[in-house]
C-alpha positions as CSV (number, residue, x, y, z in Angstrom):
1,X,24.0,-108.7,27.9
2,X,24.2,-106.9,24.3
3,X,25.2,-111.1,23.2
4,X,22.0,-112.5,25.0
5,X,19.6,-109.8,23.4
6,X,21.0,-110.6,19.9
7,X,21.2,-114.2,20.3
8,X,17.5,-114.1,21.4
9,X,16.5,-111.9,19.2
10,X,13.8,-112.9,16.1
11,X,11.8,-110.2,15.2
12,X,12.3,-106.6,15.3
13,X,10.5,-103.2,14.7
14,X,13.0,-100.6,13.3
15,X,11.5,-96.9,14.1
16,X,12.5,-94.3,11.9
17,X,13.4,-97.1,8.8
18,X,13.6,-95.6,5.8
19,X,12.9,-96.3,2.3
20,X,15.8,-94.4,0.9
21,X,19.1,-97.4,0.4
22,X,21.4,-95.0,1.6
23,X,20.0,-94.3,4.8
24,X,21.5,-96.3,7.3
25,X,18.3,-97.8,8.8
26,X,17.5,-99.2,5.4
27,X,20.9,-100.5,5.3
28,X,20.9,-102.4,8.5
29,X,17.0,-103.2,8.0
30,X,18.6,-104.8,4.8
31,X,21.1,-106.5,6.3
32,X,18.6,-107.9,9.6
33,X,16.5,-109.6,6.5
34,X,19.1,-111.1,5.4
35,X,20.3,-112.6,8.3
36,X,16.4,-114.2,8.4
37,X,15.0,-111.6,10.5
38,X,11.7,-110.7,10.7
39,X,11.3,-106.9,9.9
40,X,9.0,-104.6,10.5
41,X,9.6,-100.8,9.2
42,X,7.7,-98.2,11.6
43,X,7.9,-94.8,10.0
44,X,4.3,-92.5,10.3
45,X,5.9,-90.9,7.0
46,X,5.9,-94.2,5.0
47,X,3.2,-96.3,3.7
48,X,2.9,-99.4,1.3
49,X,6.1,-102.3,2.0
50,X,9.7,-102.3,3.1
51,X,11.5,-105.4,3.9
52,X,8.6,-107.2,3.0
53,X,6.3,-106.5,5.3
54,X,4.0,-103.9,6.1
55,X,5.2,-100.1,7.4
56,X,3.6,-99.4,10.5
57,X,2.8,-96.1,12.0
58,X,3.2,-96.7,15.5
59,X,5.3,-99.6,17.4
60,X,1.3,-99.6,18.9
61,X,0.2,-101.4,15.3
62,X,2.2,-104.4,14.1
63,X,-0.3,-107.2,15.5
64,X,2.6,-109.6,16.5
65,X,4.9,-109.6,19.6
66,X,8.4,-107.8,19.0
67,X,11.7,-108.8,20.4
68,X,13.7,-106.2,20.4
69,X,12.8,-101.9,19.1
70,X,15.5,-101.1,17.1
71,X,15.6,-96.7,17.3
72,X,16.6,-94.5,14.7
73,X,16.2,-91.1,16.3
74,X,17.5,-88.3,17.7
75,X,18.2,-88.7,21.4
76,X,15.6,-86.2,22.4
77,X,13.0,-88.5,20.0
78,X,13.6,-91.7,22.6
79,X,11.5,-91.4,25.1
80,X,8.1,-91.6,23.1
81,X,9.4,-94.6,20.9
82,X,10.1,-96.5,24.3
83,X,6.5,-95.3,26.5
84,X,5.1,-97.5,23.0
85,X,8.2,-100.7,23.3
86,X,7.1,-100.1,26.7
87,X,3.4,-100.7,26.2
88,X,3.8,-103.7,22.9
89,X,6.0,-105.4,26.0
90,X,9.0,-105.5,23.6
91,X,12.1,-107.3,25.4
92,X,14.9,-104.9,24.9
93,X,15.6,-101.7,23.1
94,X,18.4,-101.0,21.0
95,X,19.7,-97.5,20.2
96,X,21.7,-96.7,17.0
97,X,25.3,-95.7,17.1
98,X,25.1,-92.1,18.7
99,X,22.4,-92.5,20.0
100,X,21.6,-92.1,23.8
101,X,19.1,-90.7,26.1
102,X,19.8,-91.8,29.5
103,X,16.4,-90.9,31.5
104,X,14.8,-92.9,28.3
105,X,17.3,-96.0,28.2
106,X,16.9,-96.1,32.8
107,X,12.8,-95.7,32.3
108,X,13.0,-99.0,30.3
109,X,15.3,-100.9,32.2
110,X,12.8,-99.8,35.3
111,X,10.3,-101.3,33.1
112,X,12.2,-104.8,32.5
113,X,13.8,-104.8,29.2
114,X,16.9,-104.8,27.9
115,X,18.8,-102.2,26.6
116,X,22.0,-101.3,24.5
117,X,22.5,-98.0,23.2
118,X,25.1,-96.5,21.5
119,X,25.8,-99.6,19.0
120,X,24.6,-101.0,15.6
121,X,22.5,-103.6,15.3
122,X,24.1,-104.8,12.2
123,X,27.6,-104.4,13.2
124,X,27.4,-106.0,16.7
125,X,25.1,-108.8,14.7
126,X,27.7,-109.5,12.7
127,X,31.0,-109.9,14.9
128,X,28.4,-112.8,16.8
129,X,31.1,-116.0,16.4
């Protein structure tokens, strides 16, 4: 399933995106943009642009369909992100390395979303043949 998500994604919303280059969310988003993906930063504390697009306060503010919601938030903050991903009809939720939340993952799967947890999207994409 992970490979299917990686091969089918085109638009990625990075929840918890940072404008600081030393942060993992910034590095992953920059990698994805350079790899040809359309990347949307989601962070209510930021404004302006990141990765060539406006920064959005919430997933619901993004004006186009989202394939993957890439989550850089603490495990306890994941459930509302999953609810937003379901609301915007994202195809998948990707919880970055070190992030798991069994209840939120089950909720996403029950709603028909693909789920990848505790994996780095950048690392896994770079491994594709």
